[in-house]
N, C-alpha and C positions, 0 to 999 in steps of 0.2 A: 257488299253482296258478292257472292261467288256463283259461277255457273257450272252445274254438274252435267257433263255430257251423258246422254242416255239414248240408246238406240232402240229401246223397248217401245213398240208401237202401241202398247196399251196405255190408257190414261191420257191426260191432256198434255202432250208434248208441245214445247214452244221452241222457236228457233231464234237464236241470237246471232246477229251478223258477225262474221269472222273478223271484219275490219271495223267493227263498231267502236265508237269513242267510249272512254272510261266514264261511267256515270250515266250512260244512255239507258233508257228504259224501253226502247223500241224493240218489239219482238213480233214474230209472225206465228200464227197458229198452224199446227201440223195438218197437212192434207196429202193424200197420195199423189195429187196432181200439181204440187208446188213446183214452180220452175223459175223462181226469182233468184236473188243474190245468194251466194254461198252462206249458209248458216250452220251453227252448231246446235243440233237438236238436243234438248235436255230440259232441265228445270232450274229455276233460281234457288239459291240458298241465302237466307238473310241472317246476319249476325250483328248483335250490338255488343261492342267491346267496351268494357268499363275498367280501364287500367287501374284506377285508384282502389278498386275493390277486387282486383285480380279475378274478374268474372267475365265470362262470355255468354251472352244470352242468344239462344236460337229463336228466330221468329218464324212461325209457320202460317202460311196461307193455303187456301185450297189449291192454288196453282203452283205452290212451291214445295220443297222438301227440306228436311233437317238432316244434316250429316256432320257430326262433330269431327269424325276422322278426316273428312275433306278439309276442314279448317286447320286441323293440326298439320296435315301434309302441306297445305299452302304456306303456313308460317315457317315451317321447317325448311321447305324448298326456297322460300324467299330469302331467309337469313343465310342459307348455305350458298345459293347460287347468284343472288342479286346484290346483297349488301357487301360492299368492299371492305377488305380487312388486310392491313399492311403485312401481317404475319401469317397469311394463309399459305398452306402447303398443299400441293396437288400431287398425289401419288397414284400410280397405276398398279392394281393388284395382279396376281399371277393369272387370274381368270379374265383379265382385260377390263375390269371395272375401274372407274375413276373415283378415288376417295379424297375428299377435302377435309382438312383439319387445320386447327389454329394453334400456334405455338408462340413462344416468347424467347428472346435470346438468353434470358437468365433462368429459364425453366426447361428442364430436360423432357418434360411431358408434352404430349400433344392432346388437344381437346377437340371434341366434336359437339356441335350444338344439338340439343334435344328440346322438344316442346311437347308437353303432355297436359291433358285436362282430366278432371274428374267431376263427377256429378255433384251438384249442390242440391241437397235435400231441403224439405220444408223447414221453416223456422221452428215449427212445432214438432220437429223430429223427435227430440228427447222425450217430450211429454206424451205425444201420440204413440210412439213406439213403446214407451214405458208401460202404457195401458194395454197395448196389443200383445207384447211378448209373452206375458204369463198365460195368455189365452190360446196361444198357438199350439195346435196338436199335430199338425202335419205341414209339410212343404209340398206344394203342388206344382208340377211342371207339365205344360202342354206343348207338344211338338207335332209337326207334320213330317212324316217320314216317307221316303221313296221305297216302293215295294216292287218286287219282280212280277211282271205281268203273267209269267208262266206259273208262278206260285204266289198268289195274292196274300202272302203273309210275310211279315218282316222276320229276319233271322232270330231276333229275340223271342218272337212268338212261336217259331218252330221248336225252340228249346222246350217249350211246354206242351208239345203236341200230345205226349202220352198222358199228361194230366188234364189238359184242356183241349181236347181234339176239336171242339166246336168253334174255336176262335179262327175266323177267316175274314178276308176282305171282300168287298164288292167286286163283281166281275168287271173286267176291262178298266179297272182303276189303277193309276200309277202312284197314288199317294194314299196315306192313311193317317187319320188324326188319332193320336194316343194321349193319354193322361196318366202320369206317374204320380202316385201319392204316397209319400213316405213319412212315417212317424218321426217327429223331431221336436226338440226343445232348444232352439237356437238362442245364442246370447245376443245382446244389443249390437256388438261389433259384427257378429256373423250376419245378422239381419240387415244392417247397413251395407255390408259388403255385397249381399245378394241384390239389394235395391240398386246399388251403383252399377253392378255388372249386367243386370237383366232388364232394368226399366228402359223404356223406349221413348225417344223424343216425339214421335208422331205415329204411334201405333193406333190403327183404326179399331174400333170396338168389335167389328165383325171378324177380325183376324183371330185365329185359334191359338197360335203360338204365344205362350205367356208363362209367367212364374208368379206364384202367389202363396199366401200363408192361410191355412185353413184353421178356423175356430169353430166352436159349437154353433155360431151364428152365420157361418158361411165362409167365403173366400175373399180375402183382401188382396188385390193384385198390386204388384210392385209399382206400377205407373202412378198410383195414388200419391206416392210420396215425392214425385218430381215437383220442383218449384215452378209454378206457372201462373200467368196472368193473361188478361185479354186486352188486345189493342184493336180498337175499332177504326178501320180505314175504309173510306168510300170505295166501292167496287167499280172497276172499269172493264167489265167483260173479262177477256183473257189477258189484257195488258198487264205487264208487271210494273213494279214501282222502282224508282231510282233510290239509291242509298240516301241521298240528300233528303228526299221526300219522307222516307221512313223515319229518319232521324228527327225531322221536324215534328212528325206526329208523336214520337216518343217524348220529345222535350216538353210537351204540354203536361205529361203525367209522370215525369222523371222521378220526382220525389216519392210518388206513390209506388212506382215500380221497384225502386231500390230499397224501400223500407224493409221488406222481409229479408233481403240480403244482409242488410245492416244488423237486423235482429239475430239472424242466424250466426253471423260472425261474432257478435257479442256473446251468444250462448256457447259457442265453441271455445271462446277465450275463457269464459267462466268455468266451463267443464275442464279445460286444460289446467287452470289454477287449482281446481279441486283435486285433480289427479296428482298433481305435483305435491300438494300438501299431504295427500294420503300415501305418497310414495309409490304410486302406480307407474309413473314414468321413469 
């Protein structure tokens, strides 16, 4: 579990003690009148790391958030700043930044640690997308843009003033919801790239911003193809859960949870062999 600092007063902010012990699940609920110990206001982020499958699973509760970039930054910073390395070199750049790199006496090159993650899609990706792709007629993108209160139209709308003079925003509004729909016939790889780039870990259904594929039967949003399952954990009001407790709950259904991951890995390996046999790689 990681703790993401957040000063936004909206939503259910929780406070974790600055000097709390590792593994502690003790938190306080945000109130304007709080006068207790020093805490870090924010929300917990839960991750299940499965090294043998090279997989990291985000676990989302009502009181928590998902942030894959936070986990990437944590691992990178830990390896760079906390893990000792006998051949580590520290350099100071012209702008005053400290740069850490690793080297070897027999190697002229210096190395820097990088850690990256990519989205795991559903085990049924190839079959489901295989059925969807021929039916795609358009790619749909919804965004919320900021507009000038003095002229309640975005710049791209002003461009069409002479052709569409009646396009205007509501009075006293600073944002506007737009939907862009473009004709497209994307390939399997292009669709998978769009899903990986735009699907969200914890997008709420009420949120406007999204990307999807339009067919004659409607729009299929990219979030549909995220690999997800449900973990039932007893609720304890606003209290958060310790990492040990969450892992205990996961262990009861571990085989069930990792089954689709194993199937996806086998499907990718099979596809890779087919590509090599056909000379695509």
